[in-house]
C-alpha positions in Angstrom: -113.7 -118.5 -112.2 -113.9 -118.6 -116.0 -115.7 -121.5 -117.3 -114.9 -122.7 -120.8 -116.8 -124.8 -123.2 -115.0 -127.7 -124.7 -116.9 -130.3 -126.9 -114.5 -132.9 -125.9 -111.8 -133.7 -123.3 -109.5 -136.3 -122.2 -108.8 -137.3 -118.5 -105.5 -139.3 -118.1 -105.0 -141.5 -115.0 -101.5 -142.7 -114.0 -100.4 -145.5 -111.7 -97.0 -145.8 -110.7 -95.8 -143.2 -113.1 -97.4 -145.1 -115.9 -100.3 -144.3 -118.1 -103.2 -146.6 -116.7 -106.5 -145.3 -118.1 -107.6 -142.5 -120.4 -111.2 -141.5 -120.3 -112.5 -139.2 -123.2 -115.7 -137.1 -122.8 -117.6 -136.0 -125.8 -120.4 -133.6 -125.7 -121.2 -133.0 -129.2 -123.0 -135.1 -131.8 -121.9 -133.9 -135.1 -120.0 -137.0 -136.8 -117.0 -135.1 -138.3 -116.3 -133.3 -135.1 -116.8 -136.5 -133.0 -114.1 -138.4 -135.0 -111.8 -135.4 -134.6 -112.5 -135.3 -130.9 -111.8 -139.0 -130.5 -108.3 -138.8 -132.3 -107.6 -135.4 -130.8 -108.2 -136.4 -127.3 -106.8 -139.8 -127.6 -103.2 -138.0 -128.4 -103.8 -135.8 -125.3 -104.3 -139.0 -123.3 -101.2 -140.4 -124.5 -99.5 -137.1 -123.0 -98.9 -134.8 -126.1 -99.9 -131.3 -126.1 -101.3 -129.0 -128.8 -99.4 -127.9 -131.8 -99.9 -124.9 -133.5 -97.3 -125.0 -136.1 -97.2 -128.5 -137.5 -100.1 -130.3 -139.4 -101.5 -132.4 -136.6 -104.5 -133.8 -134.9 -103.5 -131.6 -131.9 -103.7 -128.4 -134.0 -107.2 -126.9 -133.2 -107.0 -124.5 -136.1 -106.8 -127.6 -138.7 -109.0 -130.1 -136.9 -108.1 -133.3 -139.1 -109.7 -136.7 -138.3 -106.7 -138.6 -139.1 -103.2 -138.5 -137.4 -100.4 -136.9 -139.6 -96.9 -138.4 -140.0 -95.9 -135.7 -137.4 -98.4 -137.1 -135.1 -97.1 -140.6 -135.4 -93.4 -139.3 -135.0 -94.2 -137.4 -131.8 -96.0 -140.4 -130.4 -93.2 -142.9 -131.3 -90.6 -140.4 -129.8 -92.7 -139.8 -126.6 -92.9 -143.5 -126.0 -89.4 -144.6 -127.2 -87.7 -146.6 -124.4 -84.6 -144.4 -124.7 -86.5 -141.5 -123.1 -87.1 -142.2 -119.4 -89.2 -140.6 -117.0 -87.4 -138.1 -114.8 -84.8 -137.1 -117.4 -83.9 -133.4 -117.6 -84.7 -131.3 -120.7 -80.8 -131.4 -121.3 -80.7 -135.1 -121.3 -83.8 -135.9 -123.3 -83.4 -133.4 -126.1 -80.4 -135.0 -127.8 -82.0 -138.4 -127.4 -85.4 -137.1 -128.8 -83.5 -135.5 -131.8 -81.9 -138.8 -132.7 -85.2 -140.7 -132.4 -87.0 -138.1 -134.6 -84.2 -138.2 -137.3 -84.1 -142.0 -137.4 -88.0 -141.9 -138.0 -87.5 -139.5 -140.8 -85.0 -141.6 -142.3 -87.1 -144.7 -142.2 -90.0 -142.7 -144.0 -87.8 -142.3 -147.2 
Protein backbone atom coordinates (compact mmCIF):
# COMPACT_ATOMS: atom_id res chain seq x y z
CA UNK A 1 0.00 0.00 0.00
CA UNK A 2 1.25 3.43 -0.95
CA UNK A 3 0.53 6.23 1.52
CA UNK A 4 0.37 9.78 0.21
CA UNK A 5 0.61 12.93 2.30
CA UNK A 6 -1.97 15.59 1.61
CA UNK A 7 -2.08 18.85 3.59
CA UNK A 8 -5.86 18.82 3.23
CA UNK A 9 -8.71 16.69 1.94
CA UNK A 10 -12.49 16.66 1.78
CA UNK A 11 -14.90 13.87 2.62
CA UNK A 12 -18.39 14.19 1.15
CA UNK A 13 -21.39 12.37 2.55
CA UNK A 14 -24.51 11.83 0.50
CA UNK A 15 -28.02 10.97 1.63
CA UNK A 16 -30.65 9.91 -0.91
CA UNK A 17 -28.27 10.85 -3.77
CA UNK A 18 -27.93 14.41 -2.45
CA UNK A 19 -24.93 16.07 -0.85
CA UNK A 20 -25.62 16.06 2.88
CA UNK A 21 -22.32 16.93 4.58
CA UNK A 22 -18.74 17.83 3.67
CA UNK A 23 -15.91 17.50 6.18
CA UNK A 24 -12.62 19.23 5.35
CA UNK A 25 -9.48 18.05 7.13
CA UNK A 26 -6.51 20.44 7.18
CA UNK A 27 -3.18 19.30 8.61
CA UNK A 28 -1.03 22.34 7.88
CA UNK A 29 -0.76 25.72 9.61
CA UNK A 30 0.58 28.08 6.92
CA UNK A 31 -2.18 30.72 6.49
CA UNK A 32 -1.84 31.08 2.70
CA UNK A 33 -2.01 27.30 2.21
CA UNK A 34 -4.89 26.94 4.70
CA UNK A 35 -6.99 29.44 2.73
CA UNK A 36 -6.22 27.62 -0.53
CA UNK A 37 -7.02 24.25 1.09
CA UNK A 38 -10.41 25.43 2.35
CA UNK A 39 -11.51 26.74 -1.05
CA UNK A 40 -9.93 23.84 -2.98
CA UNK A 41 -11.50 21.16 -0.79
CA UNK A 42 -14.85 22.95 -0.66
CA UNK A 43 -15.05 22.66 -4.45
CA UNK A 44 -14.14 18.95 -4.20
CA UNK A 45 -16.87 18.62 -1.60
CA UNK A 46 -19.36 19.94 -4.12
CA UNK A 47 -18.28 17.18 -6.49
CA UNK A 48 -15.85 18.95 -8.82
CA UNK A 49 -12.59 17.30 -9.91
CA UNK A 50 -9.09 18.67 -10.49
CA UNK A 51 -8.47 20.86 -13.50
CA UNK A 52 -4.96 20.99 -14.87
CA UNK A 53 -5.83 23.16 -17.87
CA UNK A 54 -7.98 26.08 -16.71
CA UNK A 55 -7.16 28.67 -14.06
CA UNK A 56 -8.96 27.15 -11.10
CA UNK A 57 -8.77 26.57 -7.37
CA UNK A 58 -8.76 22.91 -8.42
CA UNK A 59 -5.55 23.34 -10.41
CA UNK A 60 -2.87 22.12 -8.00
CA UNK A 61 -0.10 23.77 -10.04
CA UNK A 62 -1.56 27.26 -9.58
CA UNK A 63 -2.84 27.16 -5.96
CA UNK A 64 -5.03 30.30 -6.01
CA UNK A 65 -7.06 31.10 -2.90
CA UNK A 66 -10.03 32.62 -4.70
CA UNK A 67 -12.37 30.85 -7.12
CA UNK A 68 -11.85 31.83 -10.75
CA UNK A 69 -14.69 32.66 -13.14
CA UNK A 70 -14.24 29.11 -14.50
CA UNK A 71 -14.76 27.67 -11.02
CA UNK A 72 -18.00 29.60 -10.67
CA UNK A 73 -19.17 28.46 -14.12
CA UNK A 74 -18.33 24.83 -13.31
CA UNK A 75 -20.19 24.95 -9.99
CA UNK A 76 -23.25 26.66 -11.47
CA UNK A 77 -23.29 24.17 -14.35
CA UNK A 78 -22.86 21.16 -12.07
CA UNK A 79 -25.82 22.23 -9.92
CA UNK A 80 -28.11 23.57 -12.63
CA UNK A 81 -31.51 21.84 -12.28
CA UNK A 82 -31.50 20.99 -15.99
CA UNK A 83 -28.78 18.42 -15.27
CA UNK A 84 -30.22 15.46 -13.41
CA UNK A 85 -28.54 12.64 -11.53
CA UNK A 86 -28.48 9.50 -13.64
CA UNK A 87 -28.25 11.23 -17.02
CA UNK A 88 -25.93 9.63 -19.52
CA UNK A 89 -22.97 11.59 -20.87
CA UNK A 90 -24.79 11.85 -24.21
CA UNK A 91 -27.82 13.37 -22.51
CA UNK A 92 -25.88 15.71 -20.21
CA UNK A 93 -23.23 17.19 -22.55
CA UNK A 94 -25.57 19.23 -24.81
CA UNK A 95 -27.34 20.60 -21.74
CA UNK A 96 -24.06 21.43 -19.99
CA UNK A 97 -22.78 23.20 -23.12
CA UNK A 98 -25.95 25.29 -23.25
CA UNK A 99 -25.64 26.22 -19.56
CA UNK A 100 -21.98 27.20 -19.98
CA UNK A 101 -22.71 29.32 -23.07
CA UNK A 102 -25.54 31.07 -21.20
CA UNK A 103 -23.22 31.86 -18.31
CA UNK A 104 -20.50 33.17 -20.62
CA UNK A 105 -23.03 35.39 -22.40
CA UNK A 106 -24.23 36.77 -19.04
CA UNK A 107 -20.65 37.74 -18.09
CA UNK A 108 -20.21 40.06 -21.09
